[in-house]
C-alpha positions in Angstrom: 96.9 108.4 71.6 99.2 105.4 72.0 100.3 103.9 68.8 100.9 99.9 68.2 104.7 100.4 68.2 104.6 101.4 71.7 102.7 98.1 73.2 104.1 95.4 74.8 103.5 91.9 73.6 100.7 91.2 75.8 99.2 94.6 75.1 99.4 93.9 71.5 97.8 90.5 72.2 94.8 92.4 73.9 94.6 94.7 71.1 94.3 92.4 68.5 91.5 90.3 70.2 89.5 93.2 71.5 87.4 93.8 67.9 86.5 90.3 67.6 86.0 89.7 71.4 88.4 87.1 71.8 89.7 86.4 75.4 93.5 86.9 76.4 94.7 84.8 79.0 98.2 85.4 80.6 97.9 83.0 83.1 100.8 80.3 83.4 98.5 77.4 84.7 100.8 76.8 87.8 98.7 77.5 90.7 101.5 79.0 92.8 102.5 81.4 90.2 98.9 82.6 89.3 98.0 83.6 93.0 96.5 86.8 92.5 97.4 88.2 96.0 100.7 88.1 94.8 100.0 90.0 91.2 102.3 92.5 91.9 105.3 90.5 91.5 104.2 89.2 88.3 106.6 89.5 85.1 106.5 92.2 82.7 105.3 89.5 80.3 101.8 89.4 82.4 101.6 93.6 82.9 99.0 95.5 80.6 99.0 99.4 81.2 95.5 100.6 82.2 95.9 103.3 79.5 95.8 100.6 77.0 92.4 99.3 78.5 90.8 102.7 78.5 92.0 103.6 75.0 90.4 100.2 73.6 86.9 101.0 75.6 87.1 104.6 74.1 87.4 103.1 70.5 90.9 103.3 69.7 90.7 100.2 67.8 87.9 100.0 65.4 85.4 96.9 65.5 85.5 94.2 63.0 82.2 93.8 60.8 80.2 90.9 62.1 82.0 90.5 65.2 80.8 92.0 68.8 83.9 93.7 70.4 84.3 93.0 74.0 87.6 93.2 76.2 88.3 89.8 78.0 91.6 89.8 79.9 92.7 87.2 82.4 95.9 86.7 84.7 97.3 90.3 84.0 99.0 92.7 86.3 97.1 96.1 85.3 99.2 99.0 86.2 98.3 103.0 86.0 95.2 104.4 86.6 92.0 102.7 85.0 90.2 106.3 85.0 86.8 105.9 82.8 85.0 108.8 84.5 82.4 110.1 82.4 82.9 107.8 79.4 80.4 106.3 77.1 81.5 102.7 76.5 79.7 100.5 74.2 81.5 97.5 74.9 81.8 94.9 77.9 84.5 94.5 79.9 85.7 90.9 81.3 88.6 91.0 83.7 89.2 87.7 85.6 92.0 87.0 88.2 93.8 90.0 87.4 95.9 92.4 89.9 94.8 95.6 89.6 97.2 98.6 90.8 95.4 101.5 91.2 91.5 102.1 92.0 89.0 102.0 89.1 87.0 105.1 88.4 83.8 104.6 86.3 81.9 107.8 88.0 79.5 108.9 86.0 80.3 106.4 83.1 77.7 104.8 81.1 79.0 101.3 80.2 77.9 97.9 79.5 78.4 94.5 81.5 81.2 95.0 84.0 82.9 91.8 85.0 86.0 91.6 87.2 86.1 88.2 88.9 88.6 86.6 91.5 90.7 90.0 91.0 92.4 92.2 93.6 91.2 95.9 93.2 92.1 99.1 95.4 88.8 100.5 95.2 85.9 100.8 92.7 84.0 104.1 92.4 81.1 103.7 90.0 78.8 106.6 91.7 76.4 108.1 89.3 77.2 105.3 86.5 74.9 103.8 84.2 75.4 99.9 83.8 73.4 98.5 81.0 73.8 94.8 82.1 75.5 93.2 85.1 78.1 94.2 87.6 79.9 91.0 89.0 82.4 91.1 91.2 82.4 87.7 92.5 85.1 86.3 94.2 86.9 89.6 93.9 88.9 91.2 96.6 88.2 95.1 96.9 90.1 97.5 99.4 89.0 100.9 100.6 90.6 103.6 98.6 88.0 105.0 96.0 87.4 108.6 95.9 83.9 109.8 95.4 82.5 113.6 95.1 79.7 112.2 97.4 82.1 110.7 99.9 85.2 111.3 101.6 85.5 108.2 103.9 87.1 105.2 103.2 85.3 103.3 100.4 85.7 99.8 98.7 82.8 99.9 96.3 80.9 103.0 95.4 77.6 102.8 93.6 76.1 106.1 95.0 73.3 107.3 92.6 74.2 104.7 90.3 71.8 102.7 87.7 72.0 99.1 86.9 69.7 97.7 84.3 71.0 93.9 85.5 72.3 92.6 88.6 75.0 93.3 91.1 76.6 90.1 91.9 79.4 90.0 94.9 79.1 86.4 95.6 82.1 85.2 97.5 83.7 88.6 97.3 85.6 90.7 100.0 85.1 94.4 100.6 87.7 95.9 102.9 87.1 99.3 104.2 87.1 98.8 108.1 85.7 101.6 109.8 84.7 103.1 106.4 82.3 102.1 103.8 82.6 98.7 102.2 79.7 99.4 99.9 78.4 102.8 99.4 75.4 102.4 97.5 72.8 105.3 98.7 70.3 106.2 95.9 71.2 102.9 93.6 68.2 102.2 91.3 68.3 98.6 89.9 66.2 96.3 87.8 67.6 93.2 88.7 68.8 91.5 92.2 71.7 92.3 94.4 73.2 89.3 95.3 76.0 88.8 98.2 75.8 85.2 98.8 78.4 82.5 99.6 80.6 83.9 101.8 80.5 87.4 100.9 82.6 89.5 103.5 82.4 93.2 104.1 84.9 95.0 106.6 83.1 98.4 107.0 79.5 99.6 106.6 77.3 98.3 103.7 75.0 101.4 102.9 72.1 101.2 100.7 69.9 104.1 101.9 67.1 104.9 99.6 68.2 102.1 97.3 65.3 100.8 94.9 65.8 97.1 94.4 62.9 95.4 92.7 65.0 92.3 92.2 65.6 91.9 95.7 68.7 91.8 98.3 70.3 88.4 99.2 73.1 88.2 101.7 72.7 84.7 102.8 75.6 83.7 104.6 77.1 87.0 104.4 79.7 88.3 107.1 79.5 92.1 108.0 82.2 93.4 110.7 84.4 96.2 111.5 81.5 98.7 111.2 83.5 101.6 112.4 82.5 104.5 115.0 78.7 104.8 114.2 78.6 100.8 115.1 76.2 100.1 111.9 77.2 97.3 109.6 74.2 97.4 107.3 72.0 100.3 106.5 68.8 100.2 104.4 67.3 103.2 105.5 64.1 104.2 103.3 65.2 101.6 100.7 62.5 99.7 98.7 62.9 95.9 97.6 60.8 93.1 96.8 62.7 90.6 99.2 65.6 91.0 101.6 67.0 87.8 102.4 69.6 87.9 105.5 69.0 84.3 106.3 71.5 81.0 106.2 74.2 82.1 109.1 74.1 85.9 108.0 76.1 87.3 110.5 76.4 91.3 111.4 79.0 92.5 114.0 77.2 95.6 114.1 73.8 97.2 114.0 71.3 96.6 111.0 69.2 99.6 110.4 66.1 99.2 108.6 64.4 102.9 109.2 61.6 103.2 106.8 62.5 100.1 104.7 59.8 98.9 102.5 59.8 95.4 101.5 56.9 94.1 99.2 57.6 90.5 100.0 59.6 88.6 102.5 62.2 90.0 105.0 63.9 87.3 106.8 66.7 86.6 109.0 66.3 83.0 109.5 69.2 81.4 111.0 71.0 85.0 111.3 73.2 86.2 113.9 72.8 89.7 114.9 75.8 90.4 117.3 75.4 94.3 117.6 78.1 96.9 117.7 81.6 95.5 118.9 81.5 97.9 122.1 77.8 96.4 123.1 76.5 100.0 123.3 73.9 100.0 120.4 71.0 98.0 119.1 71.3 94.8 117.1 68.6 95.5 115.0 66.5 99.1 114.5 63.4 98.8 112.1 61.7 102.1 113.0 58.7 102.4 110.4 59.8 99.4 108.3 57.0 97.7 106.2 57.2 94.1 105.1 54.4 91.4 104.4 56.6 88.3 105.8 58.7 89.2 108.6 61.0 86.0 109.6 63.0 86.9 112.8 63.9 83.1 113.9 67.4 83.9 114.5 70.1 81.2 115.3 70.6 82.8 118.8 69.1 86.2 120.5 70.8 89.0 119.7 73.3 90.7 122.0 71.7 94.1 121.5 68.3 95.6 121.5 65.3 95.3 118.8 63.8 98.4 117.8 60.4 98.0 115.8 58.7 100.9 116.9 56.0 102.0 114.1 56.8 98.9 111.9 53.9 97.1 110.1 54.2 93.4 108.8 51.4 91.3 108.1 53.0 88.0 109.3 55.7 87.7 112.1 57.7 84.6 112.5 59.6 84.3 115.9 61.1 81.7 118.2 62.7 82.1 121.7 65.9 82.8 120.0 64.6 86.0 118.4 64.4 88.4 121.2 67.0 90.0 123.4 66.4 91.5 126.9 65.3 95.0 125.6 62.6 95.1 122.8 60.9 98.5 121.6 57.6 97.5 120.6 55.8 100.9 120.7 53.6 101.2 117.6 54.5 97.8 116.1 51.5 96.6 114.2 51.1 92.8 112.9 48.4 90.9 111.4 49.4 87.6 112.7 52.3 85.7 114.8 53.8 82.3 113.9 56.0 80.8 116.4 58.6 78.5 115.8 59.0 75.6 118.2 61.3 72.5 117.7 61.2 73.6 114.2 57.8 73.7 113.6 55.9 76.9 113.1 52.3 77.5 114.5 50.1 79.9 115.1 50.7 81.9 118.5 47.0 81.9 119.3 46.8 78.0 119.5 49.8 77.8 121.7 49.4 76.6 125.5 50.0 79.7 127.7 50.9 81.8 124.8 49.6 84.9 126.3 51.7 84.8 129.3 54.9 84.2 127.1 53.7 87.2 124.7 52.9 89.4 128.0 56.4 88.7 129.0 57.7 89.8 125.7 56.0 93.1 125.7 57.5 93.9 129.0 60.9 93.7 127.6 59.9 97.2 126.4 61.4 99.9 128.8 58.7 102.0 130.5 55.0 101.4 130.1 52.9 101.9 126.7 49.4 100.3 126.1 49.6 100.0 122.4 51.7 96.6 122.2 49.1 95.1 124.7 46.3 96.5 122.5 47.8 95.1 119.4 48.3 91.8 120.7 44.7 91.5 122.5 43.4 92.6 119.1 45.2 89.8 117.2 44.1 87.3 119.8 40.5 88.3 119.4 40.6 87.7 115.7 41.9 84.5 115.9 38.9 83.8 118.2 40.6 83.6 121.5 38.8 86.2 123.6 40.1 84.5 127.0 43.6 85.1 125.8 42.8 88.6 125.0 41.4 89.4 128.1 44.6 88.3 129.9 46.5 90.4 127.7 44.4 93.5 128.7 44.6 92.6 132.3 48.2 92.4 132.3 48.4 95.8 130.5 46.2 97.2 133.5 48.6 95.7 135.9 51.7 97.1 134.1 50.1 100.4 133.9 49.4 100.3 137.7 53.0 100.6 138.5 53.2 104.0 137.2 50.3 105.7 139.2 50.5 107.4 142.5 50.1 105.2 145.5 46.4 106.1 146.1 45.6 105.1 142.5 47.8 101.9 142.7 45.9 100.9 145.8 42.4 101.3 144.0 43.8 99.4 141.0 44.8 96.5 143.6 41.5 96.6 144.9 39.7 96.4 141.4 42.3 93.7 140.5 41.7 91.5 143.3 38.0 91.8 143.4 36.8 91.6 139.7 40.1 91.5 137.6 40.0 95.1 136.4 36.3 93.7 135.0 38.1 91.1 132.8 37.3 88.4 135.5 34.1 89.1 136.7 34.0 85.9 138.2 35.8 86.8 140.8 33.3 89.0 142.4 31.1 85.8 142.7 33.7 83.8 144.5 33.9 86.9 146.9 30.2 87.0 147.3 30.1 83.3 148.2 32.9 83.4 150.4 31.3 86.2 152.4 27.9 84.9 152.4 29.4 81.5 153.8 31.4 83.5 156.5 28.3 85.5 157.5 26.1 82.5 157.4 28.1 80.4 159.8 29.0 82.8 162.0 25.6 84.5 162.6 24.1 81.0 162.7 25.7 80.2 165.8 24.1 82.9 167.9 20.8 84.5 168.3 20.5 88.4 167.8 18.0 90.4 169.5 15.0 91.8 167.8 14.5 95.6 167.3 10.7 95.2 168.5 9.8 92.0 170.1 7.0 90.0 168.3 7.1 92.4 165.2 10.3 91.0 163.7 10.4 88.2 161.0 12.1 85.0 162.0 15.9 85.2 162.2 17.4 83.7 159.1 21.2 83.8 159.0 21.6 83.5 155.2 19.1 86.1 154.5 20.5 88.4 157.1 24.2 88.0 155.5 22.6 88.7 151.9 20.9 92.0 153.4 24.1 93.0 154.7 25.9 92.7 151.3 23.3 94.3 149.2 23.9 98.0 149.5 20.5 98.9 147.9 17.0 98.0 148.8 16.6 95.3 151.7 15.3 92.0 152.8 13.9 93.1 155.9 16.4 91.3 158.0 19.1 94.0 158.5 16.7 96.4 160.1 15.0 94.0 162.5 17.7 92.5 164.4 20.9 93.7 166.2 23.7 92.0 168.0 24.8 92.4 171.5 27.9 90.4 171.0 30.6 92.7 169.8 32.4 90.6 167.6 29.2 89.5 165.6 28.0 93.4 165.3 31.6 94.3 164.0 31.4 91.3 161.3 27.9 92.9 160.5 29.5 96.3 159.9 32.4 94.7 157.9 30.1 92.8 155.6 28.0 95.9 154.8 31.4 97.7 154.0 32.4 94.9 151.8 29.2 95.1 150.0 29.5 98.5 149.2 33.2 98.0 148.0 32.3 94.9 145.9 29.4 96.6 144.3 31.6 99.6 143.4 34.5 97.3 142.4 32.2 95.6 140.0 30.6 98.6 138.5 34.0 100.2 137.9 35.8 97.1 136.4 32.8 96.1 134.2 32.6 100.0 132.9 36.6 99.9 132.1 36.3 96.8 130.5 33.4 97.9 128.1 35.4 101.3 127.3 38.7 99.5 126.6 37.6 96.3 124.9 
């Protein structure tokens, strides 16, 4: 136990101020002398031992009646180990623009509001801690080095399995653990919001696996870099949040993982930059089985790596020409509506000119063939009342599928496509029929055929004769009553019979396929 006589002058000042919650400010007021980055060189008159802070927070100096005890310290050089692991702390801790010599340990502690602003700290471990209030680290510079029983990697800030009844504020803070974990907060349970705004920088992976964030995660303008060997800059696998905001210049130089993430409100990347891993070998965004109501992917520029949305479900999808890279995984992706952004304005995709063609090109960025993305898009067009666009999408699906078939099936597919558009363009059959009727009528009208039985045949009519050849079932009496001695016209007659059968078969097959698939 420290005695009062052993304390230095600044420590006695802090000791006396603590029961009444009075602030102790050791700054000189000269900017050059108060630079926190050079706090290791501050004179002894600005030095406070971590043991003194620990003793006060653990009740070494009784509180004054009618006052709220609080430790408030600014501009100090804090030496030694600030080890509060497992402690029950009933007072708030406010540290402003201080230089902390060793990592801070709050592992398993129960504490009130913790504020460390504008300070330099070699790591903070608050794993399994309970914070009844806010954790405020705005403008602080936290370097990797905090140790945790749950993690042996380099970690700047650990909130693994912690519980925070207020918010976490990391605005303008820097978390430095290049190749390690800038923020390790798997299993974090919060009641307030998690804020990383205004130039927040993380060198290393930010991990919030399974975190519960009912107040939302806000990372507008944040910059995530140096993700390490995994190439992941942000991992929110299985996290639950009300809002996930990665907008206004948010930049991730590594993969953003949202596997199984559930958002009851908005998930936005509006104006964000997703550069993917530095080596270019991984995806920029992977969101397998992600769920969100409003998903905004109107990025500042196309992602450098793939975007994987397999199995994701969203009610509203917002995108633009900048949203999609060369590779997009869409198998199982379900959406209720698409709103595209053009020239700063958003509009329903179904109302855009040639939207089906652009959306089909989007789907074909997926490797291989899968029918679900086509069926999902066609379903949306139908719900929007654009049946023509839906048929174009389903026709594109058949053409894409044809590429994966054996040569015989591909040949039959080409025939169905040319004749009736796989049943989605039945008017093509009418075009073919009119063309063949015109060809036969003009060709047969230039010559006179020979009757099978003289005097017993009806007068020869080129139009009726052509129709008789093209209709494979029944007859109009012309085909059986006349024959040609001209070899070319006889060959044309045989060809029209064959075309009639092929056209009829294609119409039946195409319409049947369309009815079954639509």
